[in-house]
Each structure stands twice: as structure tokens, then as C-alpha cells.
N, C-alpha and C positions, 0 to 999 in steps of 0.2 A: 504494500500500500504506500502511496505517496505521502511524504511527510511535510514538505514545505508548500507554501501557497503557490509558488510559480510552477511547480511540478503538477499540482492539482489542476491549475488553470490550463497548462499545456495538454494534459490528458483530455480535458473537456473540449478544447479546441480541436485536437486531433480526431476525436470521435465525431464532432460536427462535420469536419472536412471529409472524413471517411464516408459518412452517410451521403453527403452532397456529391462527392466524386463517384460513388457507386451508382447514384441516380443518373448522372450525366452519362456514364459508360453504358448503362443499361439502355438509355434512350438512343445512344449512338448505334448500338447493336440492333435495336428494333427498327430504326430507319434503314439500315443497310439491308436487313431481312425483307422489309417491305418493298424496297426497290428491286431486289433480286426476284421476289415473288411476282411483282408486276410484269417483269419481262418473261418469266416462265409461263405465266398465265396468258401471255400475249394480249395484254390490255392495249388501249389505244395509245398512240405516240405521245399525246399531251400528258396523259397520266404517268407514263414511263419517264418522260423528261422531267416532270415535276418531282417525282419520287427520287430520281438520281440527284437532282440539284439540292433537294432537301437533305439527303444523306450526306453529301459532300459538305454542305453548310454546317450540319451538326458536328461533323468530324473536326472541321476548322474551328468551330466555336469551343469544342472541348479542348483543343490545343491552345487556344488564346486564353482560356481560363486556367490553364496549367494542369488540367486533369490528366492529359497525355502529353508527351513531348512533341514538339513541332515536327521532328523528323519521323516520329511514329505516325503522326497524322499524315504526313506526306506519303509514307510507305503504304498506309491503309488506303488512301485515296488512289494511289497508283495501282495497287492490286485490285481494288474495287472496280476501277475503270477498265483494267485489263479483262477482268472477269465478265463485266457487262458487255464489252465489245465482243468477246468470245461468244456469249449467249446470243447477242444480236446477229452475229455472223451465222451462227448455227441455225437460228430460227428463220433468218431471212433468205 
């Protein structure tokens, strides 16, 4: 158990950040899945475009908030885009 005030406060702050970060990460994963699902279900082009843009935006937002590193975000976007292009080529 923490003994001094600063350690107690740090533990409290860390827990609040952990909860906030896990929420942002979960949202990021959800939007990525929604975009991939939209392509696999062959939705209309407008829906697919919106879902892809939203997923990339959420990834960038997570990086800007410090939830994930900027290079991790870049890597995720790159792999996500590559996967989407592959799905579009396969279905088109």
C-alpha cells in the first residue's frame, strides 16, 4: 500500500488514465472492424469511404492524445490501408 500523499495521488491518476486509454483503444479497434466489415459486406462506396476515413481519424486522434505512439499509429494506418486495398482489389 502507498504511504505518502504523492504516491497515492499518482496511483489514482494512473488508474484514471488507464481507464481512459482502454476506452480510446477499444473505440479504435471497433472503427477498424466496422470499416473492414463494410467492405466485406460490399456496402455502397459512400459508406465504405466514410467508415475508412473515420477509422483513420480515430487512429490519428489516439496518437495525438498519447494513447498510442505516433509511429504505431502510422504503422496501423499503413497496414489498415494495405488490407483495405487488398479487399477492394479482390472484390472488384
